N, C-alpha and C positions, 0 to 999 in steps of 0.2 A: 585252523582252517585245511581242507583237504587239497591235495594237488589235483591237477587236471587229470593225471594218469589214475590216481584213486578213484575219482570220480568215472570215470569211464569203465573201470573194472566193476565198479559197483552197479552202474547202470546195466552193463551187459548181463552180470550176475542175477539180476532182478528181472530183467526181460527173459533171459533163460527160464526162471524159475517161472515166470507167468506164461511160458508157451509162445512168447513172441519173437520176433526176430531181432537176436543180439547184435547185429552190426548197425541197428538202428542207433544204438547207444552213442557210438563213435560217430556217427553221421550228425547227430545231433548237437551232438559237442563241436563238431568243425564247423556247423553253421553259426553256432551262436557265438564263436569266436570270430568268425568271417565278418558278422555285423559289427565287431568292434576292431576290425582289423588287426587281429591278433591270430598269428601263425601257431597252432596248436602244437604242432610238431616241433616247434622251437622252445616251448614252454612246459612241454609234459609234466617236468618234476618240479614246476615252481605251484606256489599255493594259486589256488584258481581266485579270479576275481568275483567277489562276494556276490554281484548281480548276476553274472553268470550261473553260479553255483544255484541260487535261488530258482533260475529260469530252468535250469537242466534239470533238477530234482524235481520241479514241478512237470516237467514234459515227461520224464520218465515215468511219474506216477500214472500220467495220461495214458500213457503206450501200454502200461501193465494194464489197463483196464481195456485196451484193444484199440485205441485211438490210433491211426496211421499217423506215421511221422509227418507226412505233409501237412496234415490238419494242426498239428502241434505247432509248427513253424509258421503255418500260415501262406505257406507258398511251396512251390513243386518246381525244379529246374526242368526245362522241356526244349530240345534242339538248341541250346544254348541261352534261353531266354528264361527270365524268372518269372512265373505265373503267379499271382493271388490265388490261392483255392480255398474255399470252407466247405462245411457239410450241404451247401446247396449245389456243388458241383464235384462230377468225379474226379479224382486226382489222376493227370494224364501220365499214361505208362510210356517205358521205355518201347515197347513195340509199336506205339503210335507215332513215334519219333521216324520209324522205318515207313509207315505210313507217306509221312509228309517227304520223306526222301523218294518214294516211289512216283508220288505226284508230281516232284519237280522232273525227275526223270521222264515221266510222260509227257510235260508240258515242254522239255527240250525236244523231242521226239517229235510232237504233232504240232507244236505251235511255237516254237523259237523263233520264227522269222516274222510273227505277228507283232503289232506295236501294242495292243492290248488285249487281253483274253480275260473274259468274263468267268469268274469262279463262284458255285456255291459251297458253303460248309455246311451242311445239314445235320444238326444236331449239336451244334458248336460246344457245349457245355461250359467250360472256362474260357475258350475261346482259342484254346492252345493250337489247335489245326490250321484255323484261316489267319490267325494273326502270324504266326510262323512264316506261312506262305507269302503272305503280304509283305514281311520285312525281307525273306529272300529272293522275292522275284519281284522288282517293281512294275513289270508289265502286268500282274496279276490283278484284277478289279475283283475284289473279293466282297461278296455279301455272305453273310451267315444267319443261320436260325436257329432258335430253341424254342420248344413249349414253355420252357419255366421262365418266367419275369426273374426271379431271385438268382438264375444261371445268366441271365442274360446282363444283369447288373455286374457281375463280376467279369463278366467278359467285355463289357463296355470300359471296365476300371482297366484292366489288362491292355486293352486297346491304347488307352491314353497313355497308360504308364510306360508302354513300351515305342509309342509313336507308329502304332499299326495303321492301316489304312480301311478298315474293314467298317462296313454298314451293316446293322444288325436288324433283324426281323423277329417278331414274336409268332410263333404258329407250330402247330404240327407237320413236321417231317417236311413234304415240299407244299402244303397249303398256301403258306405264307408268299411263295414265289409266283403259284397259279393266280392267285389274287391279284396280284399286281402285274400280271401278264409277263413276267421276266425270264429271260431265257439266257443259258449259259453254253460255255463252249468245254467246261471241266467240272464236274459235280464231285465232290468228295463227301464222304460219310462213315463215321464210327459210330453205326447205332448201338443200342442196348441188342446184345447179341446172347445173353445166358440163358438157356432153357429155366421156365419158372420154377421146376423141381428139383434142380440142381443144387445138391449141398454147396455151401459157401462158407467160407471162412468170418467168424463172427465180427472182425475187424473190417469187414467189408461190406458185411450185410447189415450190421448196426451203425455203422457211421457213413457211407456213402449212400447217395440218393438213389433209390431203386428205380425211379423212372430212367435212370441214365445205364441201369446192369441188365433188367430182365426184357427178354425178348419174345414173349411168348411160350407157348409149350415147347416149341422144337426151336425157340430161338430165332426164327428167320422171319418172325412177323414183321418187321421193319424194313426188312429187305424186299418182302412183297410189297409193300405200301410205296418205296420209291419205284421198283421196277414198273409197277403199274401205271404209273404217271409221269415216268420219266420222259416220254414223249412229247408232252405237255410244257417241259421247261427245259429240255435238251435239243441245241441245235444240230442240224446234219453234222456228223463226222465228230459228234462231241466224244467225250472219254469219261467214264465213271470209275471213281476207286473206292474202294469199303475195306475196311479193316473186319475181321472175323475171328470165330474161334479157332484154336489149332484144329480140331476135328469136323470141321464143318465145309473145308474145300469142296469136296465130290458133289455135295449136295447143295451148295450155293452155286457152284458152276454149271450143273444141270439146271436149277430153279432159273439164272441168268439167261442160259439158252433157250429155256423156253418161252421166255418174254422176247428175246432178240435173237433169233435163229441164225441170223445173217452177220451178228457181230463177231468180232474177235475175242472170245473170253479167257483170262488166263489166271491161274493160280500162282501166287507169289510166295516163297518161303522168307521167315525173318532169319535174323542170325543163328538161331538155333536150329534153324534146318526145319520149323513145323510151318504148314500152311498156315498164313496170317493174314494175307491181302488178297483179294479179286480185283482186275479190271475189266473192264467192257468197254472195247473201241468200238463204236457205233457206226 
């Protein structure tokens, strides 16, 4: 029986040879051990649990082929919460945690004295943004939407598992809100923003849902859709917050100002110093 350490070394070597991120080998082992309440770092030189060894080697094989770690595990940690994920939803990224933090900051700045604030999470995917917001701020009444019924099934399962307080609607972008004549104080959206012709790693293109990745020829298609109809769902003095590509800040800010010339439009950097978020304060 191989030791935990030997298995991790083998996993790293195999992923490196396959051109995948080798650090995922140790992360996989950590999570498999955590599921059995085993502290990997206390047992590194001991023989590996047979069931963990089997699951680990199967997971390494899937990642060698390009499957992301989140899909191998069936979950991803986001803002301290464990979200179920599969091929029907985009795996939530660390950058998007910063969007949640920004929305909570904007909430405090604009609505901190309110008893209830209506929040729309447009294109929710796994539900990571909307559910995290509902758990972090009890005053938020979150309604989330997605065009994919499969994604909404995952989001609903996450909402129930985490005791979130989110209501879900099926439909494209703002349409389900407009159809129901709903209004919000705060709108958050992490739309598909990758230009359709941009080359991508095959682990992303081959495994993650394209509907959640690509945003038209220039990557700004879905922002335009939100901007065009935002006044139909946003109350006076509403705030909008978006994630975006690191090279889209200037173009997206100009686009937002063309729709909302009187608004305060700001580009926010992520922890890496890259343009990553846009806020529009009406």
